[in-house]
All heavy atoms as atom14 arrays in JSON, in Angstrom:
{
  "sequence": "MTSAPSATPTVEHAPADACGNCPHPLSAHDAISLRFCRATQAGDLPRGCACPPS",
  "atom14_mask": [
    [1, 1, 1, 1, 1, 1, 1, 1, 0, 0, 0, 0, 0, 0],
    [1, 1, 1, 1, 1, 1, 1, 0, 0, 0, 0, 0, 0, 0],
    [1, 1, 1, 1, 1, 1, 0, 0, 0, 0, 0, 0, 0, 0],
    [1, 1, 1, 1, 1, 0, 0, 0, 0, 0, 0, 0, 0, 0],
    [1, 1, 1, 1, 1, 1, 1, 0, 0, 0, 0, 0, 0, 0],
    [1, 1, 1, 1, 1, 1, 0, 0, 0, 0, 0, 0, 0, 0],
    [1, 1, 1, 1, 1, 0, 0, 0, 0, 0, 0, 0, 0, 0],
    [1, 1, 1, 1, 1, 1, 1, 0, 0, 0, 0, 0, 0, 0],
    [1, 1, 1, 1, 1, 1, 1, 0, 0, 0, 0, 0, 0, 0],
    [1, 1, 1, 1, 1, 1, 1, 0, 0, 0, 0, 0, 0, 0],
    [1, 1, 1, 1, 1, 1, 1, 0, 0, 0, 0, 0, 0, 0],
    [1, 1, 1, 1, 1, 1, 1, 1, 1, 0, 0, 0, 0, 0],
    [1, 1, 1, 1, 1, 1, 1, 1, 1, 1, 0, 0, 0, 0],
    [1, 1, 1, 1, 1, 0, 0, 0, 0, 0, 0, 0, 0, 0],
    [1, 1, 1, 1, 1, 1, 1, 0, 0, 0, 0, 0, 0, 0],
    [1, 1, 1, 1, 1, 0, 0, 0, 0, 0, 0, 0, 0, 0],
    [1, 1, 1, 1, 1, 1, 1, 1, 0, 0, 0, 0, 0, 0],
    [1, 1, 1, 1, 1, 0, 0, 0, 0, 0, 0, 0, 0, 0],
    [1, 1, 1, 1, 1, 1, 0, 0, 0, 0, 0, 0, 0, 0],
    [1, 1, 1, 1, 0, 0, 0, 0, 0, 0, 0, 0, 0, 0],
    [1, 1, 1, 1, 1, 1, 1, 1, 0, 0, 0, 0, 0, 0],
    [1, 1, 1, 1, 1, 1, 0, 0, 0, 0, 0, 0, 0, 0],
    [1, 1, 1, 1, 1, 1, 1, 0, 0, 0, 0, 0, 0, 0],
    [1, 1, 1, 1, 1, 1, 1, 1, 1, 1, 0, 0, 0, 0],
    [1, 1, 1, 1, 1, 1, 1, 0, 0, 0, 0, 0, 0, 0],
    [1, 1, 1, 1, 1, 1, 1, 1, 0, 0, 0, 0, 0, 0],
    [1, 1, 1, 1, 1, 1, 0, 0, 0, 0, 0, 0, 0, 0],
    [1, 1, 1, 1, 1, 0, 0, 0, 0, 0, 0, 0, 0, 0],
    [1, 1, 1, 1, 1, 1, 1, 1, 1, 1, 0, 0, 0, 0],
    [1, 1, 1, 1, 1, 1, 1, 1, 0, 0, 0, 0, 0, 0],
    [1, 1, 1, 1, 1, 0, 0, 0, 0, 0, 0, 0, 0, 0],
    [1, 1, 1, 1, 1, 1, 1, 1, 0, 0, 0, 0, 0, 0],
    [1, 1, 1, 1, 1, 1, 0, 0, 0, 0, 0, 0, 0, 0],
    [1, 1, 1, 1, 1, 1, 1, 1, 0, 0, 0, 0, 0, 0],
    [1, 1, 1, 1, 1, 1, 1, 1, 1, 1, 1, 0, 0, 0],
    [1, 1, 1, 1, 1, 1, 1, 1, 1, 1, 1, 0, 0, 0],
    [1, 1, 1, 1, 1, 1, 0, 0, 0, 0, 0, 0, 0, 0],
    [1, 1, 1, 1, 1, 1, 1, 1, 1, 1, 1, 0, 0, 0],
    [1, 1, 1, 1, 1, 0, 0, 0, 0, 0, 0, 0, 0, 0],
    [1, 1, 1, 1, 1, 1, 1, 0, 0, 0, 0, 0, 0, 0],
    [1, 1, 1, 1, 1, 1, 1, 1, 1, 0, 0, 0, 0, 0],
    [1, 1, 1, 1, 1, 0, 0, 0, 0, 0, 0, 0, 0, 0],
    [1, 1, 1, 1, 0, 0, 0, 0, 0, 0, 0, 0, 0, 0],
    [1, 1, 1, 1, 1, 1, 1, 1, 0, 0, 0, 0, 0, 0],
    [1, 1, 1, 1, 1, 1, 1, 1, 0, 0, 0, 0, 0, 0],
    [1, 1, 1, 1, 1, 1, 1, 0, 0, 0, 0, 0, 0, 0],
    [1, 1, 1, 1, 1, 1, 1, 1, 1, 1, 1, 0, 0, 0],
    [1, 1, 1, 1, 0, 0, 0, 0, 0, 0, 0, 0, 0, 0],
    [1, 1, 1, 1, 1, 1, 0, 0, 0, 0, 0, 0, 0, 0],
    [1, 1, 1, 1, 1, 0, 0, 0, 0, 0, 0, 0, 0, 0],
    [1, 1, 1, 1, 1, 1, 0, 0, 0, 0, 0, 0, 0, 0],
    [1, 1, 1, 1, 1, 1, 1, 0, 0, 0, 0, 0, 0, 0],
    [1, 1, 1, 1, 1, 1, 1, 0, 0, 0, 0, 0, 0, 0],
    [1, 1, 1, 1, 1, 1, 0, 0, 0, 0, 0, 0, 0, 0]
  ],
  "atom14_positions": [
    [[138.8, 113.17, 88.21], [137.49, 113.59, 87.76], [136.45, 112.71, 88.45], [136.59, 111.5, 88.5], [137.42, 113.45, 86.24], [136.08, 113.81, 85.69], [136.1, 113.56, 83.9], [135.4, 115.07, 83.4], [0.0, 0.0, 0.0], [0.0, 0.0, 0.0], [0.0, 0.0, 0.0], [0.0, 0.0, 0.0], [0.0, 0.0, 0.0], [0.0, 0.0, 0.0]],
    [[135.4, 113.33, 88.98], [134.34, 112.56, 89.64], [133.15, 112.46, 88.71], [132.89, 113.36, 87.91], [133.92, 113.23, 90.96], [133.44, 114.54, 90.67], [135.07, 113.3, 91.94], [0.0, 0.0, 0.0], [0.0, 0.0, 0.0], [0.0, 0.0, 0.0], [0.0, 0.0, 0.0], [0.0, 0.0, 0.0], [0.0, 0.0, 0.0], [0.0, 0.0, 0.0]],
    [[132.43, 111.39, 88.83], [131.25, 111.22, 87.98], [130.04, 111.86, 88.64], [129.96, 111.98, 89.86], [130.99, 109.74, 87.71], [130.75, 109.08, 88.93], [0.0, 0.0, 0.0], [0.0, 0.0, 0.0], [0.0, 0.0, 0.0], [0.0, 0.0, 0.0], [0.0, 0.0, 0.0], [0.0, 0.0, 0.0], [0.0, 0.0, 0.0], [0.0, 0.0, 0.0]],
    [[129.1, 112.25, 87.82], [127.87, 112.86, 88.32], [127.01, 111.79, 88.98], [127.06, 110.62, 88.59], [127.12, 113.51, 87.16], [0.0, 0.0, 0.0], [0.0, 0.0, 0.0], [0.0, 0.0, 0.0], [0.0, 0.0, 0.0], [0.0, 0.0, 0.0], [0.0, 0.0, 0.0], [0.0, 0.0, 0.0], [0.0, 0.0, 0.0], [0.0, 0.0, 0.0]],
    [[126.22, 112.17, 89.97], [125.33, 111.19, 90.59], [124.33, 110.64, 89.58], [123.97, 111.33, 88.62], [124.62, 111.96, 91.7], [125.04, 113.37, 91.59], [126.11, 113.47, 90.56], [0.0, 0.0, 0.0], [0.0, 0.0, 0.0], [0.0, 0.0, 0.0], [0.0, 0.0, 0.0], [0.0, 0.0, 0.0], [0.0, 0.0, 0.0], [0.0, 0.0, 0.0]],
    [[123.92, 109.43, 89.8], [122.97, 108.79, 88.9], [121.64, 109.53, 88.9], [121.16, 109.97, 89.93], [122.74, 107.34, 89.34], [121.73, 106.76, 88.58], [0.0, 0.0, 0.0], [0.0, 0.0, 0.0], [0.0, 0.0, 0.0], [0.0, 0.0, 0.0], [0.0, 0.0, 0.0], [0.0, 0.0, 0.0], [0.0, 0.0, 0.0], [0.0, 0.0, 0.0]],
    [[121.04, 109.65, 87.72], [119.75, 110.31, 87.6], [118.61, 109.36, 87.93], [117.47, 109.77, 88.04], [119.57, 110.87, 86.19], [0.0, 0.0, 0.0], [0.0, 0.0, 0.0], [0.0, 0.0, 0.0], [0.0, 0.0, 0.0], [0.0, 0.0, 0.0], [0.0, 0.0, 0.0], [0.0, 0.0, 0.0], [0.0, 0.0, 0.0], [0.0, 0.0, 0.0]],
    [[118.92, 108.09, 88.1], [117.89, 107.1, 88.4], [117.56, 107.16, 89.89], [118.43, 106.96, 90.72], [118.38, 105.68, 88.05], [118.81, 105.67, 86.7], [117.29, 104.66, 88.27], [0.0, 0.0, 0.0], [0.0, 0.0, 0.0], [0.0, 0.0, 0.0], [0.0, 0.0, 0.0], [0.0, 0.0, 0.0], [0.0, 0.0, 0.0], [0.0, 0.0, 0.0]],
    [[116.29, 107.47, 90.22], [115.93, 107.53, 91.63], [115.93, 106.13, 92.24], [115.69, 105.14, 91.56], [114.52, 108.12, 91.62], [113.99, 107.82, 90.27], [115.17, 107.76, 89.35], [0.0, 0.0, 0.0], [0.0, 0.0, 0.0], [0.0, 0.0, 0.0], [0.0, 0.0, 0.0], [0.0, 0.0, 0.0], [0.0, 0.0, 0.0], [0.0, 0.0, 0.0]],
    [[116.21, 106.08, 93.53], [116.14, 104.79, 94.2], [114.67, 104.46, 94.44], [113.87, 105.33, 94.77], [116.9, 104.82, 95.54], [116.37, 105.87, 96.33], [118.38, 105.01, 95.33], [0.0, 0.0, 0.0], [0.0, 0.0, 0.0], [0.0, 0.0, 0.0], [0.0, 0.0, 0.0], [0.0, 0.0, 0.0], [0.0, 0.0, 0.0], [0.0, 0.0, 0.0]],
    [[114.34, 103.2, 94.27], [112.96, 102.76, 94.45], [112.87, 102.01, 95.77], [113.61, 101.07, 96.01], [112.52, 101.83, 93.29], [111.12, 101.3, 93.53], [112.62, 102.55, 91.97], [0.0, 0.0, 0.0], [0.0, 0.0, 0.0], [0.0, 0.0, 0.0], [0.0, 0.0, 0.0], [0.0, 0.0, 0.0], [0.0, 0.0, 0.0], [0.0, 0.0, 0.0]],
    [[111.97, 102.48, 96.61], [111.75, 101.79, 97.87], [110.65, 100.77, 97.65], [109.6, 101.07, 97.13], [111.34, 102.78, 98.95], [112.46, 103.73, 99.33], [112.07, 104.63, 100.48], [111.33, 104.17, 101.36], [112.51, 105.78, 100.48], [0.0, 0.0, 0.0], [0.0, 0.0, 0.0], [0.0, 0.0, 0.0], [0.0, 0.0, 0.0], [0.0, 0.0, 0.0]],
    [[110.92, 99.54, 98.04], [109.94, 98.48, 97.87], [109.06, 98.38, 99.11], [109.54, 98.45, 100.22], [110.65, 97.15, 97.61], [111.45, 97.16, 96.34], [110.86, 97.07, 95.11], [112.76, 97.27, 96.12], [111.78, 97.11, 94.18], [112.97, 97.24, 94.77], [0.0, 0.0, 0.0], [0.0, 0.0, 0.0], [0.0, 0.0, 0.0], [0.0, 0.0, 0.0]],
    [[107.77, 98.18, 98.87], [106.84, 98.03, 99.98], [107.07, 96.67, 100.63], [107.39, 95.71, 99.96], [105.41, 98.13, 99.47], [0.0, 0.0, 0.0], [0.0, 0.0, 0.0], [0.0, 0.0, 0.0], [0.0, 0.0, 0.0], [0.0, 0.0, 0.0], [0.0, 0.0, 0.0], [0.0, 0.0, 0.0], [0.0, 0.0, 0.0], [0.0, 0.0, 0.0]],
    [[106.9, 96.6, 101.94], [107.05, 95.3, 102.6], [106.02, 94.31, 102.07], [104.95, 94.69, 101.61], [106.82, 95.6, 104.07], [106.52, 97.03, 104.2], [106.57, 97.66, 102.84], [0.0, 0.0, 0.0], [0.0, 0.0, 0.0], [0.0, 0.0, 0.0], [0.0, 0.0, 0.0], [0.0, 0.0, 0.0], [0.0, 0.0, 0.0], [0.0, 0.0, 0.0]],
    [[106.33, 93.03, 102.16], [105.43, 91.99, 101.66], [104.09, 92.03, 102.38], [103.07, 91.61, 101.82], [106.08, 90.63, 101.82], [0.0, 0.0, 0.0], [0.0, 0.0, 0.0], [0.0, 0.0, 0.0], [0.0, 0.0, 0.0], [0.0, 0.0, 0.0], [0.0, 0.0, 0.0], [0.0, 0.0, 0.0], [0.0, 0.0, 0.0], [0.0, 0.0, 0.0]],
    [[104.06, 92.54, 103.6], [102.84, 92.6, 104.4], [102.08, 93.92, 104.21], [101.13, 94.19, 104.93], [103.21, 92.4, 105.87], [102.0, 92.12, 106.76], [101.04, 91.52, 106.27], [102.04, 92.52, 107.93], [0.0, 0.0, 0.0], [0.0, 0.0, 0.0], [0.0, 0.0, 0.0], [0.0, 0.0, 0.0], [0.0, 0.0, 0.0], [0.0, 0.0, 0.0]],
    [[102.47, 94.74, 103.25], [101.84, 96.05, 103.08], [100.48, 95.93, 102.4], [100.29, 95.14, 101.49], [102.74, 96.96, 102.25], [0.0, 0.0, 0.0], [0.0, 0.0, 0.0], [0.0, 0.0, 0.0], [0.0, 0.0, 0.0], [0.0, 0.0, 0.0], [0.0, 0.0, 0.0], [0.0, 0.0, 0.0], [0.0, 0.0, 0.0], [0.0, 0.0, 0.0]],
    [[99.54, 96.72, 102.85], [98.23, 96.81, 102.21], [98.33, 97.84, 101.1], [98.94, 98.89, 101.27], [97.18, 97.25, 103.23], [95.52, 97.46, 102.52], [0.0, 0.0, 0.0], [0.0, 0.0, 0.0], [0.0, 0.0, 0.0], [0.0, 0.0, 0.0], [0.0, 0.0, 0.0], [0.0, 0.0, 0.0], [0.0, 0.0, 0.0], [0.0, 0.0, 0.0]],
    [[97.74, 97.56, 99.97], [97.79, 98.5, 98.86], [96.77, 99.62, 98.97], [96.72, 100.51, 98.13], [0.0, 0.0, 0.0], [0.0, 0.0, 0.0], [0.0, 0.0, 0.0], [0.0, 0.0, 0.0], [0.0, 0.0, 0.0], [0.0, 0.0, 0.0], [0.0, 0.0, 0.0], [0.0, 0.0, 0.0], [0.0, 0.0, 0.0], [0.0, 0.0, 0.0]],
    [[95.94, 99.59, 100.0], [94.89, 100.59, 100.13], [95.08, 101.51, 101.33], [94.75, 102.69, 101.24], [93.53, 99.89, 100.23], [92.39, 100.87, 100.33], [92.14, 101.62, 99.4], [91.69, 100.88, 101.43], [0.0, 0.0, 0.0], [0.0, 0.0, 0.0], [0.0, 0.0, 0.0], [0.0, 0.0, 0.0], [0.0, 0.0, 0.0], [0.0, 0.0, 0.0]],
    [[95.58, 100.98, 102.42], [95.7, 101.8, 103.63], [97.09, 101.64, 104.23], [97.86, 100.79, 103.8], [94.61, 101.4, 104.64], [94.91, 99.83, 105.48], [0.0, 0.0, 0.0], [0.0, 0.0, 0.0], [0.0, 0.0, 0.0], [0.0, 0.0, 0.0], [0.0, 0.0, 0.0], [0.0, 0.0, 0.0], [0.0, 0.0, 0.0], [0.0, 0.0, 0.0]],
    [[97.43, 102.42, 105.24], [98.78, 102.36, 105.8], [99.02, 101.2, 106.76], [100.13, 101.05, 107.26], [98.89, 103.69, 106.54], [97.51, 104.04, 106.93], [96.65, 103.53, 105.8], [0.0, 0.0, 0.0], [0.0, 0.0, 0.0], [0.0, 0.0, 0.0], [0.0, 0.0, 0.0], [0.0, 0.0, 0.0], [0.0, 0.0, 0.0], [0.0, 0.0, 0.0]],
    [[98.03, 100.38, 107.01], [98.19, 99.28, 107.96], [98.74, 98.02, 107.28], [98.43, 97.75, 106.13], [96.83, 98.94, 108.6], [96.21, 100.11, 109.26], [95.12, 100.78, 108.73], [96.54, 100.76, 110.4], [94.8, 101.78, 109.52], [95.65, 101.8, 110.54], [0.0, 0.0, 0.0], [0.0, 0.0, 0.0], [0.0, 0.0, 0.0], [0.0, 0.0, 0.0]],
    [[99.52, 97.21, 108.0], [99.99, 95.95, 107.43], [98.82, 94.98, 107.29], [97.85, 95.05, 108.04], [101.01, 95.44, 108.46], [100.67, 96.12, 109.72], [100.03, 97.43, 109.36], [0.0, 0.0, 0.0], [0.0, 0.0, 0.0], [0.0, 0.0, 0.0], [0.0, 0.0, 0.0], [0.0, 0.0, 0.0], [0.0, 0.0, 0.0], [0.0, 0.0, 0.0]],
    [[98.9, 94.09, 106.31], [97.82, 93.12, 106.1], [97.58, 92.27, 107.34], [96.44, 91.89, 107.62], [98.15, 92.22, 104.9], [98.06, 92.91, 103.54], [98.53, 91.96, 102.44], [96.65, 93.38, 103.26], [0.0, 0.0, 0.0], [0.0, 0.0, 0.0], [0.0, 0.0, 0.0], [0.0, 0.0, 0.0], [0.0, 0.0, 0.0], [0.0, 0.0, 0.0]],
    [[98.62, 92.0, 108.09], [98.48, 91.18, 109.29], [97.63, 91.86, 110.37], [97.13, 91.2, 111.28], [99.86, 90.83, 109.86], [100.57, 92.01, 110.18], [0.0, 0.0, 0.0], [0.0, 0.0, 0.0], [0.0, 0.0, 0.0], [0.0, 0.0, 0.0], [0.0, 0.0, 0.0], [0.0, 0.0, 0.0], [0.0, 0.0, 0.0], [0.0, 0.0, 0.0]],
    [[97.42, 93.18, 110.27], [96.6, 93.9, 111.24], [95.13, 93.94, 110.83], [94.29, 94.41, 111.59], [97.12, 95.32, 111.41], [0.0, 0.0, 0.0], [0.0, 0.0, 0.0], [0.0, 0.0, 0.0], [0.0, 0.0, 0.0], [0.0, 0.0, 0.0], [0.0, 0.0, 0.0], [0.0, 0.0, 0.0], [0.0, 0.0, 0.0], [0.0, 0.0, 0.0]],
    [[94.8, 93.46, 109.63], [93.42, 93.48, 109.14], [92.62, 92.31, 109.71], [93.13, 91.2, 109.81], [93.4, 93.36, 107.61], [93.87, 94.57, 106.88], [95.13, 95.07, 107.0], [93.25, 95.37, 105.97], [95.27, 96.13, 106.22], [94.14, 96.33, 105.59], [0.0, 0.0, 0.0], [0.0, 0.0, 0.0], [0.0, 0.0, 0.0], [0.0, 0.0, 0.0]],
    [[91.36, 92.58, 110.03], [90.46, 91.48, 110.34], [89.78, 91.1, 109.03], [90.08, 91.67, 107.98], [89.45, 91.86, 111.44], [88.54, 93.03, 111.06], [88.51, 93.44, 109.89], [87.83, 93.52, 111.96], [0.0, 0.0, 0.0], [0.0, 0.0, 0.0], [0.0, 0.0, 0.0], [0.0, 0.0, 0.0], [0.0, 0.0, 0.0], [0.0, 0.0, 0.0]],
    [[88.89, 90.12, 109.05], [88.28, 89.63, 107.8], [87.51, 90.72, 107.06], [87.58, 90.83, 105.83], [87.36, 88.45, 108.11], [0.0, 0.0, 0.0], [0.0, 0.0, 0.0], [0.0, 0.0, 0.0], [0.0, 0.0, 0.0], [0.0, 0.0, 0.0], [0.0, 0.0, 0.0], [0.0, 0.0, 0.0], [0.0, 0.0, 0.0], [0.0, 0.0, 0.0]],
    [[86.81, 91.57, 107.79], [86.01, 92.62, 107.15], [86.9, 93.7, 106.55], [86.7, 94.11, 105.41], [85.01, 93.23, 108.16], [83.96, 92.17, 108.52], [84.35, 94.48, 107.58], [83.04, 92.57, 109.65], [0.0, 0.0, 0.0], [0.0, 0.0, 0.0], [0.0, 0.0, 0.0], [0.0, 0.0, 0.0], [0.0, 0.0, 0.0], [0.0, 0.0, 0.0]],
    [[87.89, 94.16, 107.3], [88.75, 95.22, 106.77], [89.6, 94.71, 105.61], [89.87, 95.45, 104.66], [89.62, 95.83, 107.87], [90.43, 94.86, 108.48], [0.0, 0.0, 0.0], [0.0, 0.0, 0.0], [0.0, 0.0, 0.0], [0.0, 0.0, 0.0], [0.0, 0.0, 0.0], [0.0, 0.0, 0.0], [0.0, 0.0, 0.0], [0.0, 0.0, 0.0]],
    [[90.0, 93.44, 105.63], [90.76, 92.88, 104.51], [89.9, 92.87, 103.25], [90.34, 93.29, 102.18], [91.23, 91.46, 104.85], [92.08, 90.77, 103.8], [93.35, 91.57, 103.5], [92.42, 89.36, 104.25], [0.0, 0.0, 0.0], [0.0, 0.0, 0.0], [0.0, 0.0, 0.0], [0.0, 0.0, 0.0], [0.0, 0.0, 0.0], [0.0, 0.0, 0.0]],
    [[88.67, 92.43, 103.38], [87.76, 92.42, 102.22], [87.49, 93.85, 101.73], [87.48, 94.11, 100.53], [86.46, 91.73, 102.61], [85.5, 91.57, 101.47], [84.3, 90.77, 101.88], [83.38, 90.67, 100.76], [82.19, 90.17, 100.85], [81.73, 89.68, 101.98], [81.4, 90.13, 99.79], [0.0, 0.0, 0.0], [0.0, 0.0, 0.0], [0.0, 0.0, 0.0]],
    [[87.29, 94.77, 102.65], [87.03, 96.17, 102.31], [88.21, 96.77, 101.54], [88.04, 97.4, 100.49], [86.77, 96.97, 103.59], [86.48, 98.43, 103.37], [85.18, 98.88, 103.2], [87.5, 99.38, 103.36], [84.91, 100.23, 103.02], [87.23, 100.73, 103.17], [85.94, 101.14, 103.0], [0.0, 0.0, 0.0], [0.0, 0.0, 0.0], [0.0, 0.0, 0.0]],
    [[89.42, 96.58, 102.07], [90.6, 97.15, 101.43], [90.84, 96.54, 100.05], [91.18, 97.25, 99.1], [91.83, 96.98, 102.32], [91.88, 98.16, 103.69], [0.0, 0.0, 0.0], [0.0, 0.0, 0.0], [0.0, 0.0, 0.0], [0.0, 0.0, 0.0], [0.0, 0.0, 0.0], [0.0, 0.0, 0.0], [0.0, 0.0, 0.0], [0.0, 0.0, 0.0]],
    [[90.67, 95.24, 99.93], [90.86, 94.6, 98.62], [89.83, 95.08, 97.6], [90.17, 95.34, 96.45], [90.81, 93.08, 98.76], [92.06, 92.54, 99.41], [92.03, 91.04, 99.5], [93.32, 90.54, 100.0], [93.5, 89.33, 100.46], [92.51, 88.46, 100.49], [94.69, 88.96, 100.89], [0.0, 0.0, 0.0], [0.0, 0.0, 0.0], [0.0, 0.0, 0.0]],
    [[88.58, 95.22, 98.01], [87.55, 95.71, 97.11], [87.78, 97.17, 96.74], [87.58, 97.58, 95.6], [86.17, 95.55, 97.75], [0.0, 0.0, 0.0], [0.0, 0.0, 0.0], [0.0, 0.0, 0.0], [0.0, 0.0, 0.0], [0.0, 0.0, 0.0], [0.0, 0.0, 0.0], [0.0, 0.0, 0.0], [0.0, 0.0, 0.0], [0.0, 0.0, 0.0]],
    [[88.23, 97.96, 97.71], [88.53, 99.37, 97.46], [89.64, 99.51, 96.43], [89.55, 100.29, 95.49], [88.92, 100.09, 98.76], [87.83, 100.0, 99.67], [89.25, 101.54, 98.53], [0.0, 0.0, 0.0], [0.0, 0.0, 0.0], [0.0, 0.0, 0.0], [0.0, 0.0, 0.0], [0.0, 0.0, 0.0], [0.0, 0.0, 0.0], [0.0, 0.0, 0.0]],
    [[90.68, 98.71, 96.59], [91.81, 98.76, 95.66], [91.42, 98.23, 94.3], [91.75, 98.83, 93.27], [92.98, 97.98, 96.22], [94.23, 98.12, 95.4], [95.42, 97.44, 96.03], [95.29, 96.71, 97.0], [96.58, 97.68, 95.49], [0.0, 0.0, 0.0], [0.0, 0.0, 0.0], [0.0, 0.0, 0.0], [0.0, 0.0, 0.0], [0.0, 0.0, 0.0]],
    [[90.69, 97.13, 94.24], [90.29, 96.53, 92.97], [89.37, 97.45, 92.18], [89.46, 97.53, 90.95], [89.6, 95.19, 93.21], [0.0, 0.0, 0.0], [0.0, 0.0, 0.0], [0.0, 0.0, 0.0], [0.0, 0.0, 0.0], [0.0, 0.0, 0.0], [0.0, 0.0, 0.0], [0.0, 0.0, 0.0], [0.0, 0.0, 0.0], [0.0, 0.0, 0.0]],
    [[88.49, 98.15, 92.88], [87.55, 99.05, 92.22], [88.09, 100.46, 92.05], [87.4, 101.32, 91.52], [0.0, 0.0, 0.0], [0.0, 0.0, 0.0], [0.0, 0.0, 0.0], [0.0, 0.0, 0.0], [0.0, 0.0, 0.0], [0.0, 0.0, 0.0], [0.0, 0.0, 0.0], [0.0, 0.0, 0.0], [0.0, 0.0, 0.0], [0.0, 0.0, 0.0]],
    [[89.32, 100.7, 92.52], [89.94, 102.03, 92.47], [88.98, 103.08, 93.02], [88.73, 104.1, 92.41], [90.36, 102.35, 91.03], [91.32, 103.53, 90.97], [92.03, 103.78, 91.97], [91.36, 104.21, 89.93], [0.0, 0.0, 0.0], [0.0, 0.0, 0.0], [0.0, 0.0, 0.0], [0.0, 0.0, 0.0], [0.0, 0.0, 0.0], [0.0, 0.0, 0.0]],
    [[88.43, 102.78, 94.2], [87.44, 103.64, 94.83], [88.09, 104.63, 95.8], [89.04, 104.29, 96.49], [86.43, 102.78, 95.59], [85.7, 101.74, 94.75], [84.91, 100.79, 95.64], [84.8, 102.42, 93.74], [0.0, 0.0, 0.0], [0.0, 0.0, 0.0], [0.0, 0.0, 0.0], [0.0, 0.0, 0.0], [0.0, 0.0, 0.0], [0.0, 0.0, 0.0]],
    [[87.56, 105.84, 95.85], [88.11, 106.86, 96.74], [87.48, 106.82, 98.13], [86.69, 107.68, 98.49], [87.78, 108.18, 96.02], [86.48, 107.87, 95.34], [86.57, 106.41, 94.94], [0.0, 0.0, 0.0], [0.0, 0.0, 0.0], [0.0, 0.0, 0.0], [0.0, 0.0, 0.0], [0.0, 0.0, 0.0], [0.0, 0.0, 0.0], [0.0, 0.0, 0.0]],
    [[87.78, 105.78, 98.88], [87.22, 105.72, 100.23], [88.32, 105.41, 101.22], [89.4, 104.95, 100.86], [86.08, 104.7, 100.31], [86.42, 103.3, 99.86], [85.19, 102.44, 99.84], [85.54, 101.06, 99.49], [84.68, 100.1, 99.34], [83.38, 100.34, 99.51], [85.04, 98.88, 99.03], [0.0, 0.0, 0.0], [0.0, 0.0, 0.0], [0.0, 0.0, 0.0]],
    [[88.05, 105.69, 102.46], [89.07, 105.57, 103.5], [89.3, 104.16, 103.98], [89.03, 103.18, 103.29], [0.0, 0.0, 0.0], [0.0, 0.0, 0.0], [0.0, 0.0, 0.0], [0.0, 0.0, 0.0], [0.0, 0.0, 0.0], [0.0, 0.0, 0.0], [0.0, 0.0, 0.0], [0.0, 0.0, 0.0], [0.0, 0.0, 0.0], [0.0, 0.0, 0.0]],
    [[89.75, 104.06, 105.19], [90.15, 102.81, 105.8], [89.03, 102.28, 106.69], [88.35, 103.05, 107.36], [91.41, 103.08, 106.62], [92.09, 101.65, 107.41], [0.0, 0.0, 0.0], [0.0, 0.0, 0.0], [0.0, 0.0, 0.0], [0.0, 0.0, 0.0], [0.0, 0.0, 0.0], [0.0, 0.0, 0.0], [0.0, 0.0, 0.0], [0.0, 0.0, 0.0]],
    [[88.86, 100.96, 106.73], [87.87, 100.35, 107.6], [88.53, 99.45, 108.63], [87.88, 98.64, 109.26], [86.88, 99.54, 106.77], [0.0, 0.0, 0.0], [0.0, 0.0, 0.0], [0.0, 0.0, 0.0], [0.0, 0.0, 0.0], [0.0, 0.0, 0.0], [0.0, 0.0, 0.0], [0.0, 0.0, 0.0], [0.0, 0.0, 0.0], [0.0, 0.0, 0.0]],
    [[89.82, 99.61, 108.82], [90.55, 98.78, 109.76], [90.12, 99.12, 111.19], [89.83, 100.27, 111.5], [92.05, 99.0, 109.63], [92.7, 98.43, 108.05], [0.0, 0.0, 0.0], [0.0, 0.0, 0.0], [0.0, 0.0, 0.0], [0.0, 0.0, 0.0], [0.0, 0.0, 0.0], [0.0, 0.0, 0.0], [0.0, 0.0, 0.0], [0.0, 0.0, 0.0]],
    [[90.11, 98.09, 112.04], [89.76, 98.36, 113.44], [90.85, 99.21, 114.1], [92.01, 99.13, 113.71], [89.69, 96.97, 114.07], [90.45, 96.08, 113.15], [90.39, 96.7, 111.79], [0.0, 0.0, 0.0], [0.0, 0.0, 0.0], [0.0, 0.0, 0.0], [0.0, 0.0, 0.0], [0.0, 0.0, 0.0], [0.0, 0.0, 0.0], [0.0, 0.0, 0.0]],
    [[90.49, 100.04, 115.05], [91.49, 100.85, 115.73], [92.52, 99.95, 116.43], [92.17, 98.91, 116.96], [90.71, 101.68, 116.75], [89.31, 101.24, 116.67], [89.16, 100.23, 115.59], [0.0, 0.0, 0.0], [0.0, 0.0, 0.0], [0.0, 0.0, 0.0], [0.0, 0.0, 0.0], [0.0, 0.0, 0.0], [0.0, 0.0, 0.0], [0.0, 0.0, 0.0]],
    [[93.76, 100.39, 116.41], [94.79, 99.58, 117.06], [95.12, 100.06, 118.43], [94.75, 101.02, 118.91], [96.05, 99.54, 116.21], [96.36, 100.74, 115.63], [0.0, 0.0, 0.0], [0.0, 0.0, 0.0], [0.0, 0.0, 0.0], [0.0, 0.0, 0.0], [0.0, 0.0, 0.0], [0.0, 0.0, 0.0], [0.0, 0.0, 0.0], [0.0, 0.0, 0.0]]
  ]
}
């Protein structure tokens, strides 16, 4: 008899360098974009990314 697959979904953990606001790693942020992303996330604001083009 085989057991049924677990109903618990696997959770993927974000990398330690992940930004909580945009898809760029924190290491790719300059001072302005880091401040922008942190303020956007803290204020739960619906605005885009201010990171410099890579």
